[in-house]
N, C-alpha and C positions, 0 to 999 in steps of 0.2 A: 504494500500500500504506500509506504514511504517512497520507494523508488519510482512508483507511478506518479506521485505528486511532484517529486523532483524533476522528473522527465517532462511533465506537462508545464511546469513553471519555467523550464529552461535552465535549471540549475545543474542538471545532470549533463556533463560533457564527456565525450569520449576523446581522450588525448591522442588516440591512434587514428582518428578520423581526419586525416589531413586534407581530404577532398572538400570538406566544408569550411576549411580555413583558407583565407586569401593571404598568402605569405607576403605579397607585395604591399599590403596595407600596414604592416608593422613599421613603426617609426624608424627603427634602426636599419631596416632594409631601404626605406625611402631615402634616408639621409646618408646611406652608406657609412654607417658608424661602426668602427672596429675598436674594440677595447683591448689594449695591450696590457695584460696582467703581468705583474712582476713574477708571480709563481710560474706562469706559462713560459716566460722568457728564461727563467732559471732551469726549468725542465728541458727546454729545447737545447740549452747549452750543455747540460749535464743530465743525461737520462737517469742517473742514479740519485738525483737530487731528492731529498726527503724520504729515502728508503733506508731503513735501519739495517746496516750491515757492517761487518768488521772492515778494518782498513785493508787487511789482506785481500778480502773478497773484492773490495772497491778497486784496489790496484790491479788485481788479476783481470777484472772486467775491462779496465782501461787498456790493458796490454793486448787484448784480443785484436786480431787483425794486424798487429805490428810484426816486425821480423822476429822479435823476441818471443812473441806469442806463438808464431808458427814453429819456431825452434823447440819450444817447450812441448808443443803438441806432437812433434816428431819423435821426441824421446819419451813420450808417455805422460807428460805433465806430472803434477804432484811433486812430492818431496823426493828425497834420496831413495827411500824404500821403493816407491812406485817406479822410479827410473831404473833401479837395479832389477826389479821384477820384469820390466819391459825389456831390458837388455838381455836377460836370461831367456825370455820367450823368443826374442829375435834370434839369439844364438842357437836355440833348440831347433827353430824352423830352418835356419841355414844349414845346420848339421843334417837334418832330415832331407833337405833338398840335395845336399852333396851326396848322401848315401844313395838316394834314388838315382842320381846321375851316374854314380860309379856302377851301380847294378845294371843300369840300362846300357852302359858302354862295355860291360864285361863280356 
């Protein structure tokens, strides 16, 4: 009953019904007004702005796409343990490839 009353009185509006709204009637559209917000400017300059993260994570994200970042990705990233594990896995794969090559040429 209340929803019917609101609908009849015109108080019930569907925000998704864009076809009944004339966007060119809005004042900011007519006058071509753009608001440059300080928060938006800071976010454009630094995508990690206002995100709670450690300094290590922030530094790591800034290094993505740089030569140092590509080098770290090539060696498996992470700390010394991860790099040693990556080097051991690469050595195992290379040994297996060498063994297959020796068997195939025998």
